[in-house]
C-alpha positions in Angstrom: -3.3 -6.0 -42.7 -0.1 -5.3 -44.7 3.5 -7.0 -43.8 4.6 -3.6 -42.6 1.5 -3.3 -40.3 2.3 -6.9 -38.8 5.9 -5.7 -38.1 4.8 -2.7 -36.5 2.3 -4.5 -34.2 5.1 -6.9 -33.2 7.5 -4.0 -32.3 4.6 -2.4 -30.1 3.9 -5.6 -28.3 7.7 -6.1 -27.8 7.9 -2.5 -26.4 5.0 -3.2 -24.1 6.5 -6.3 -22.6 9.8 -4.5 -22.0 7.9 -1.6 -20.3 6.0 -4.1 -18.1 9.2 -5.9 -17.2 10.7 -2.7 -16.0 7.5 -1.8 -14.0 7.6 -5.1 -12.2 11.4 -4.8 -11.4 10.6 -1.2 -10.2 7.7 -2.3 -7.9 9.7 -5.1 -6.5 12.4 -2.5 -5.4 9.8 -0.2 -4.1 8.3 -2.8 -1.7 11.4 -4.4 -0.8 11.0 -4.9 3.0 13.1 -3.2 5.4 12.4 -5.6 8.4 11.5 -9.0 9.4 10.1 -10.5 12.6 11.2 -13.9 13.2 9.2 -14.7 16.3 6.2 -12.7 17.7 4.8 -14.1 21.0 1.9 -12.8 23.1 1.2 -14.4 26.4 -2.2 -13.6 28.1 -3.2 -14.1 31.7 -6.8 -13.2 32.3 -7.6 -11.6 35.6 -10.7 -11.9 37.7 -12.0 -8.5 36.9 -11.7 -9.2 32.9 -8.6 -7.4 32.5 -5.7 -9.1 30.7 -2.0 -9.2 32.0 -0.1 -9.2 28.5 3.4 -10.1 27.6 4.7 -9.2 24.1 8.0 -10.5 22.9 9.6 -9.9 19.3 12.7 -11.1 17.6 13.3 -8.6 15.0 15.7 -8.4 12.1 16.8 -5.4 10.2 17.1 -6.3 6.4 17.8 -3.0 4.8 19.1 0.4 6.4 16.2 2.4 5.5 16.2 6.0 6.8 19.3 5.8 9.3 18.4 2.4 11.0 15.9 1.5 13.5 15.9 3.4 16.8 12.2 2.7 17.5 9.3 0.4 16.7 5.5 0.5 17.3 3.5 -2.5 18.1 -0.2 -2.6 17.9 -2.4 -3.5 20.7 -6.1 -4.3 21.1 -7.3 -0.7 22.1 -6.1 2.4 23.9 -7.0 1.3 27.4 -3.6 -0.1 28.4 -2.0 0.5 31.8 1.0 -0.2 33.6 3.5 -0.5 30.5 6.7 -2.0 31.7 9.9 -2.8 29.5 11.3 -6.0 30.2 14.6 -6.0 28.0 17.5 -3.9 28.7 17.7 -2.4 25.2 14.6 -0.2 25.9 15.2 3.3 26.7 11.6 4.6 26.7 8.2 2.8 26.3 4.8 4.3 26.1 1.2 4.1 24.5 1.1 5.8 21.2 -2.1 6.7 19.0 0.0 8.1 16.1 -0.7 5.0 14.0 -3.7 3.3 15.6 -3.5 1.9 19.2 0.1 1.0 19.6 3.1 0.7 22.2 6.1 2.6 21.1 9.4 1.4 22.1 12.5 3.8 21.8 15.9 1.9 21.9 19.1 2.9 23.6 20.8 2.3 20.3 20.1 2.3 16.6 19.8 -1.0 14.9 21.3 -1.3 11.3 21.3 -3.7 8.4 22.0 -7.2 9.7 21.3 -6.6 13.2 18.8 -9.0 15.0 17.5 -7.8 18.4 15.0 -8.9 20.9 12.3 -6.8 22.8 9.9 -7.8 25.4 7.2 -5.8 27.4 4.2 -6.1 29.5 1.1 -4.3 30.2 -2.5 -4.5 31.6 -5.1 -4.6 28.8 -8.6 -3.2 30.0 -11.9 -2.7 28.5 -11.4 -5.6 26.0 -14.4 -7.8 26.9 -17.9 -7.7 25.6 -20.9 -8.9 27.4 -23.6 -10.8 25.9 -26.5 -11.8 28.4 -24.5 -14.2 30.9 -21.5 -14.6 28.6 -18.2 -12.7 28.6 -16.5 -12.5 25.1 -12.9 -11.7 24.0 -11.9 -10.9 20.5 -8.7 -9.2 19.2 -6.5 -9.3 16.2 -2.9 -9.3 16.6 -0.7 -8.7 13.7 -1.1 -5.5 11.5 2.5 -5.1 10.3 1.7 -3.7 6.9 5.4 -3.9 5.6 6.7 -6.7 7.7 6.3 -10.4 7.4 6.2 -12.4 10.5 7.8 -15.9 10.5 5.9 -17.3 13.6 3.2 -15.6 15.7 2.1 -17.5 18.8 -0.5 -16.4 21.3 -0.8 -18.2 24.5 -3.9 -17.7 26.8 -3.2 -18.9 30.2 -6.6 -20.3 31.0 -8.7 -23.2 29.8 -12.0 -22.4 31.3 -13.6 -20.9 28.1 -16.9 -22.3 26.9 -15.8 -21.9 23.4 -12.8 -20.7 21.6 -11.2 -20.6 18.0 -7.7 -21.6 19.6 -5.5 -24.0 17.2 -4.6 -26.1 20.4 -5.7 -26.6 23.8 -3.1 -27.8 26.5 -3.5 -28.7 30.0 -3.2 -25.1 31.2 -3.4 -22.8 28.2 -5.0 -22.2 24.7 -2.6 -21.6 21.9 -2.8 -19.9 18.4 0.0 -20.2 15.8 0.3 -18.6 12.4 2.9 -17.1 9.9 1.7 -13.6 8.7 2.3 -12.0 5.6 2.3 -8.2 4.9 -0.7 -6.7 6.9 -2.2 -10.0 8.0 -3.7 -10.7 11.5 -5.3 -13.7 13.2 -8.6 -13.9 15.2 -8.4 -14.6 18.8 -11.8 -15.5 20.2 -13.0 -16.7 23.4 -16.4 -16.9 25.2 -16.7 -17.5 29.0 -19.5 -17.9 31.5 -19.8 -14.6 33.4 -19.2 -16.4 36.7 -15.4 -16.8 35.5 -15.0 -13.3 36.4 -16.4 -12.5 39.8 -14.8 -9.1 40.0 -16.0 -7.9 36.5 -17.4 -4.5 36.2 -20.0 -4.6 33.3 -19.4 -0.7 32.8 -15.8 -1.6 31.8 -16.8 -3.5 28.8 -15.4 -2.3 25.4 
């Protein structure tokens, strides 16, 4: 290789390095998050028929303006069998089940939230057909999370019952099981419990998932 060839190779390497640097900066700008969830709490109260009374709470911050601000959000639920959806904060205009992006609850707000705004939203519903039956065991499994473009500083799941035969809960208190995690983009956690069938005397086996 001549000296001239060596100089040419150095220029090519330098050019590739510069192009790669621009690409990394561009990617960072493209994936800059619009929102952040500071706290995401799910409280679960199991009923004698195997259904779950669930309360969701989120503390949400708008980081970037995006396309005109935030006037609605969608929050994933275990499946489409949800009933008695009720908004519990006065900033909610409309709330309903939506299947546009999987099984979700869609919340429309009374106002639009803009960059720098932090708001809280809370709602409840009854989750049906979420258990499965394995011989004389009733098993629950669902995966809260699924915010593909939003990080969650703190997710907490509180299950208000301690009669399970087995669970993967992080903590067992005197009256509840607890899971706690920080979620990166698209992450979820596994919530798993196994009960003896006798725990649910009014359970209808035909209502399994």
